[in-house]
N, C-alpha and C positions, 0 to 999 in steps of 0.2 A: 539165205535168212538174215544176215545183218543188216541185207536192205530194208528185211520187212520189219525190223526190230527198232529202224532210225527212225527221224521223223520225216514227215511226209516232204515231198518235194515242193518248191516255191511255186510250180505252177499247178499242182493240184488242187480244186478247189475244196474248201472245208466246209463243216458243218457252220451254218447260216444261223446267226445269234440276233434275236431284236433286242435293241438297246432300250434302256431307259424302263419306266415302272408299267408293269402289268397294268393291261385296261382296266380291270377292277380299281387299283388304286387310283391310276389316273381318272378316272370317272367321279369317285368320291372326292379327290382334290380340285376337281372343277366345281363340284357342287358345293365345297366347302368355300372355295374363293368364290364365288357369288354370292353365297350368303353373308361371309364374314365383309365382304366390299361393301354391301348394302348398308349392315349394320356400322361401320365404322363411317361412312357418309353421313349416315342419319346421325350419328352421335357427333360429328364435326359442326354440320347445319346447325342441329340444336344446340349446340355449345355458342356457338357465334350469337346465335338469336336472343339466347338466355342470358349470355354476358351483355348483350346491349341492353337487355330489360332489365339489368340489375340484379340478376339472381346471383350473379358472383360474391354479392355482398350480404347473404342470407348468414344467420348463424350457424355455430356448430359444424362448420365445413359443409353445409349440405348443398352445395353446387354439385358435386359429381351424382349424388343419390337423384339430383331434380334433372339433370340430363338424360341419366337411365330411365327416370319414368317418363319425360317427354318422348325418348326414342319409342317406349313401350305403348306409351298411347297414339303414336304417329303409326304405330305397326298394328293397329287394330287392339291392344291389350287394355286392360282395368285396370286402374290404380285408385285405391279408396282412400279418402280424405277423412280424418279424424280430429276432434279439438278434445282437448280436458283444460277446466280452468278451476277443479276444486267442486266441493260439495255443493257452494252455495251457487255458482255460476256455470252455465251453460255454452258451450261454441258449438256452432254447427257450419259445417263448409260443403260444398260439392263441387265439382268442376266438369263439366262435359262439353268439350270443344278439342277437335282435331288441328294439330298444326301441319297444315295440309305441304306446306314448305317441305317440312321434314320429310314426310310421307312421299311428296312427289320424288325427291331426292333419292331415296332408298330404294322406290319401284323402279325408276330408270337404270340404275347403275345394278341391281339385280337382274332385272330383266336383259340388259344387254350381256352382261357377262354370263348369263345362262345361255342365251342364244349362241352365243361365239363359238363354241365349237360345232355347231350344226350350220354353220352359215354356207357350206360348201355341198349342202347336200338337197337334193329334192322331195323326196321320199324317206319315211323312215318308218319302222314298223312299231305297230301302237305298243307291245311291250317294252321295247327300247324307251320312249317317250315316255312311258310312264314310269319306268324305272328311274330315269334322271329328274322328274318331278320328285318323287319319292326321295330320292336321297338329298335334293336339295332343300327339299319342306325339313327332314328330318335334320340337315345340319342347322336352317333357321330356327326349329324349336329350340335345340340345344342352345344356341346364342340365347334366344329370348330369355331361358330358364337361367342363364348366367346374370343379364340383366336384371330380372327379378329379384335376384339376392342383393344387387347394388342398390333397387329403388326402394329404398325406404329409408324413412329418417323422421324427427321430431326434433323440435326446437321453439324456445318461446318465442312471442310477440308481444308487442308492446300494440296499445288500442289507439295511440296517438293523441291522447288527452292525460296531461301530467296529474291531475285530479282522479281521476279513474284507474289510472296505473298504480296510484298510491294507495287507494282502497282497497284496489285488487292485492295489490302486495299485503296490508294487514288483513283482509280475510283471506288468506289464503288460495287467491282466484287468479293466480297470473296465468294468464290462457297460454296453451302449449297447442301447438298444431301439428300433426304427422301425417304420413302418408305411407302407405307400402303397396306394391302390386298386390293383386288377387292371381294367386297363381294357375287355378284351374281354367279362370276366365279368359286369361291371356294368351295361354296356350293354347285353348281353341278357337279365340278369336285371331291370334297370330297364325293358325293353321289356314284359316279361312284367308287370312289376308295374303299369304304368299300363294296360295293355289289361285286364287282371282288375279294377282300379279303376273305369274306365269301362264294362266290361261289368255290374259291380256296380249301377252307378248305375241304370240301365236296368233291372235286375232290380229293384228295390225301388222306382223311383221310379213313381207312379199317374200323373204328367203327362208323364212323357218319351214321347215320340212314338215310335211303332215302322214298322217297314215294311209293307205289306199283309199279306206272308205270314206274320208273325211274330203276328200280332194273335190269333190263336185261341189262343194258346199264352199270354197273359197272364193269364186268369182262373186258370189253375193254378199258375203259376211266381210272380208279384208277389204274391199276399198271403203265402205262406209265407215269401218272402225277405224281405219288410219285417218280418213277426214275428220273424225271426232276427236282423235290424239291429237291432228295437227291445230284444229281450233282450241284445244284447252291450252296448249302449248302457246298458240300465237299470244292467248289471252295472258299467259304468263310474262313473255316475253314484253309485251305492251306494258304490263304493271312493272317491271322491272325499269322499263326505260323511265317512266314515271317517278318511281321511286328512287332513281339515280338524280333525275332532276331535282326532287324533293331535298334528297339531301345536299345538292350543290347550293340551292336557293333558300332554303327554309332554316329555321334556326333551333331546330330540334333532331337533330342526326340522330341520336340514339334512339329514339322512338322508332324513327323512321327504319332503320337498319333493322331493329328487333321485329317489325313487321313482314319485312323482304325475308328475313332468315325464317321467321316462324310461320306467318299468314297470308304471305303475297297469294297463293293460289285461293285462299279463302274468297278473299275480295275479288280477285281477278274473276274469278269463275261466278260470284254472285253478280258482277257487272255482264255477264255474259246473259245470265238470268233474267236479270231486270231488265236490259236492254231488247229482251226478245219477248217483255210483257210480262213476265212471270213478278212473284211477290215474297216477302217474307213478312213474318209479322213477328213484333219484339219490343222489348222496352229494357232501358239502362235507368237504374234506380239511383246507384251511387258508383263511383269508379272504383274497381278492385283491381286494378291492374294490367286489365286488358284493353291493349292500345287500339283505338277505333280512330279512322279518318273522320276529321269534324264535321263534315255534313252528315255522316251517319249516326254521329253523337248528339248531334243538333235534333235530328228526326227521332229519333227513338228515346232520349231523354224528355218528351214530353209527357204529361200526364196520361197515365194508362199504356196501355198496349196500343203500339203504332203499326201502321201495314207500311212497309218497305217496298215503293214500287217506283216507277217511273215519276207520276205525278207528285208523290211526296218529295223526292229528292228535288225536282224541278222548282218546287216550291222555294226550295233554300239555295237552288243555285241551277240556274238555267242552262246550265252546258250539260248538264244530266241527258239531254235531248240527244248529244252526240254519242250516248251508247247504243241508241237505235242504228245510226249511220254506223259503228263500227263491227254491230253484230252484223249488219247486212254486208259488208264488205267482205268479213271473215268466214261467214258461214257461204257464201258465192263460191270464195277461192277455195274452200272446203270442198262443196261441191264439184264445181269442175274438178278438183284435183281427183276425187273420186270416181267421177265419170271417166276421166283419162286413164285410171288404172282397171277399169272392167273392158269386158269385151265389146269389140268396136259397134258390135249390131244391137248390142241391147236398147231399147226404146226409153226415151226420156222418161214417162210415166213410172215405168222401173226405179229408174235412178231416183225418181222424187220419193215412192214408197218407200225404199231402202233408206234414203236421206232422212224422213220423217220418224222412221223407226229407230234408228240408230241415235238423232238430235232428242226424241223422247225420252230413251234409256239413258243418256250422257246427263241432263237436265235431271232427271231423276236422282241421279247417285251424286250429282251436285248439291242439290237439296237437302240429300243425307247427309252429307259429307261437311257442310258448311252450318249445320245447328249448333247452338252455343247455348250453354246452360250453366252458369257460374254465379255462386251465391256465397255470403260469409255473413256470420252474425253473431253477436256477444249479448247475451242476456244475464241479467243479475237477479237471483231470488226467483226467476220466472216473471221480471217485468218488462220482457221484450229488448230491444235495441237499445244500446246505450249511449245515445248519440249519434250526430250525424256521420262520424267517421268510424263507427264501429261495426258499420254492416252495409254490404253492398249486394246488389242483383244486376244481371243481363243476361236476357233472354234473347233468342231470336229461333223462329221456327219458321221452317219454308210452308209453302202453299203448295204442297206436292200435287195436286190434280191442275192447280194452275200451270203448275212447271211442265208437265206433260203435255197438256193441251197445246199451248204456244209452243213447244219444241215438235208437236205433231204438224203444226200451222207453218211455222218458219220452217221446216224439213223439207215439205213438200213442194214450197213454192222458190225454195233456192235449191232444192235437189231439180224442179223441172229446168230452170233456168240456167242452172250450171252445167246441167247436160248438152243443152242446145252447141254452144262453142266448142265442146270436146268434140262433136262429131268430126270437124274439119281438123282440129289440131289434137293428135291422138299422142298420149305418152308413149315416149320409147320403147319401154316394156311393157307397153298392155297386153294383157293377156287373151288371146284368141278362144274361141270355142272350141272346144274339143271335139 
């Protein structure tokens, strides 16, 4: 009896206890980690770009609020601007531009960490995948909601004219500009943004598990989707190299640094669209603090709205025609990569069709993401803008049908040509037909 009440012998196996957090807690921790890492990355990139752009000197300690607002806009959120200059004057402001450097950094980090726990699995249940997406989306929305509380500020500004400033002070019309996040619109758009990022992660990744019902689509969707990601990232890398050269050789490093950390993909992906024959229509009225490359500023500053395409750029700088060669090389490499990741016996015409659809959709998205609409104006007693320094406007709108058309044409040609050499040189991880 004493042996029965005593401790178990050293050789007897005891109960097996799983160490670590429960699976549910671990899943929520992974979701929070992916969302938090994305927000932190976006905040760092936005802070660096805004600091280079001079936002750290804004009055009233507005810099943290401006960083929060920039992150929200980069994640699809909405930030409203308002102006108040007293009863005798009116101020109007509007800004609609996506800082795609911030957007791209957050999307890449969030998607990578979201897929990391799934990298060793080939198939996953639909319920499990939806649950992972839902947890990450919830964490993302909570973090966005916290940012909306910080993305609000108001401060006084000067109009750049000593006489106008004195008149405004005497009349009680000192301009005050404020901004604040629009919570419902921000959360709604932020939800769509995170869902699009996670869906894109499953589209481009070969190792991300799919539910059994979607496996039959992976050979026709994932290779061209990955080719488009490769294309966009190649253009960003090319733009980064050009930006580094500008930093070394030119005398405006702060402006170049600001463009790199705020709008590098905006310019790089526009170069893709213009190089394939696409176009934007826009106008630069007066400078309002949005840094633009010199050649774009020259084209858009002309009287009236101008079409920004290869012909317009080449009229100011003949090197613009190099954009065609860059587009041809990058898209051929992307098409070859897509064909190498596809089943070996797929015909070239099918590669061409898949590449055409993928490129058309990509250029459509590029056009929508690179729109710019920015305006600031001040008027006294309804008499319009007070002087050349008190108002400004920048607009840039894509010609979407033209972008889709050239995407289809270039996709067909490069998809077919890129598939021909891929018949001999197969990708080591090519997926064979089931």
